C-alpha positions as CSV (number, residue, x, y, z in Angstrom):
1,M,19.7,-8.1,7.1
2,G,16.1,-9.5,6.7
3,S,12.9,-8.5,5.1
4,I,9.6,-7.4,6.4
5,I,6.1,-7.4,5.1
6,V,4.1,-4.3,5.6
7,V,0.3,-4.4,5.1
8,I,-1.0,-1.0,4.1
9,K,-4.7,-0.2,3.9
10,V,-5.5,2.3,1.1
11,L,-8.9,4.0,1.0
12,P,-9.8,5.5,-2.4
13,S,-11.4,8.9,-2.6
14,G,-14.7,7.4,-3.9
15,I,-16.4,4.3,-5.3
16,D,-15.6,5.5,-8.8
17,V,-11.8,5.0,-8.4
18,D,-10.6,2.1,-10.6
19,L,-8.8,-0.2,-8.1
20,E,-6.9,-2.1,-11.0
21,K,-5.5,1.2,-12.2
22,L,-4.7,2.1,-8.6
23,K,-2.7,-1.1,-8.1
24,D,-0.7,-0.3,-11.2
25,E,0.0,3.2,-9.9
26,I,1.1,1.9,-6.5
27,R,3.5,-0.5,-8.2
28,K,5.0,2.4,-10.2
29,Q,5.3,4.8,-7.2
30,L,6.8,2.5,-4.6
31,P,10.3,3.6,-3.6
32,V,13.4,1.7,-4.8
33,G,14.1,-1.3,-2.6
34,T,10.4,-2.0,-1.9
35,S,7.9,-4.1,-3.9
36,A,4.2,-5.0,-3.8
37,K,3.9,-8.7,-3.3
38,A,0.1,-8.9,-3.3
39,F,-3.1,-7.0,-3.1
40,D,-6.5,-7.7,-1.5
41,V,-9.8,-5.8,-1.8
42,K,-12.2,-5.7,1.2
43,P,-15.5,-3.9,1.4
44,V,-15.8,-1.0,3.7
45,A,-19.3,0.5,3.3
46,F,-21.8,1.7,0.8
47,G,-19.9,0.3,-2.2
48,L,-16.5,1.6,-1.1
49,N,-13.7,-1.0,-1.1
50,A,-10.4,-0.7,0.7
51,L,-7.2,-1.9,-1.1
52,Y,-4.8,-3.8,1.1
53,V,-1.2,-3.7,-0.2
54,Y,1.4,-6.3,1.0
55,I,4.8,-4.7,0.6
56,S,8.2,-6.4,1.0
57,M,11.0,-4.2,2.2
58,P,14.3,-4.6,4.0
59,D,14.0,-4.5,7.8
60,N,16.5,-1.7,8.0
61,Y,14.9,0.4,5.3
62,E,15.9,4.1,5.8
63,G,12.9,6.0,7.1
64,G,10.8,2.9,7.8
65,T,7.4,2.9,6.2
66,T,7.2,6.7,5.9
67,K,8.5,6.9,2.3
68,V,6.1,4.1,1.2
69,E,3.1,5.9,2.9
70,E,4.1,9.2,1.3
71,A,4.5,7.6,-2.2
72,I,1.0,6.0,-2.0
73,S,-0.6,9.1,-0.5
74,S,0.6,11.1,-3.5
75,I,-1.3,9.1,-6.0
76,P,-4.5,10.7,-7.3
77,G,-7.6,9.0,-6.1
78,V,-6.1,8.0,-2.7
79,E,-7.9,9.4,0.3
80,Q,-6.2,7.7,3.2
81,V,-3.2,5.4,3.9
82,D,-2.8,3.4,7.1
83,V,-0.2,0.8,8.1
84,E,-2.2,-2.1,9.4
85,F,0.5,-4.7,10.2
86,I,4.2,-5.3,10.0
87,S,5.8,-8.7,10.3
88,L,9.1,-10.4,9.4
89,E,9.0,-12.0,6.0
90,H,9.5,-15.8,5.9
């Protein structure tokens, strides 16, 4: 069994969402067996920034990325969640 890295793009509901607090909430809400390895912030438009979350999880994780996407989507202040990239973890 190996591990994969999943890059998830999280769009906040507005420019007033505190991305540091959002990072903490994401860490708390991730399902058991997954972990946030890193975060990156990239500008989108008009002061809005996207939060990219690099998540490590087993390659045979039950349900794939669905549980992770649902957990992040349930956090207040999150507007949209998209899987951007999946790769084997080295």
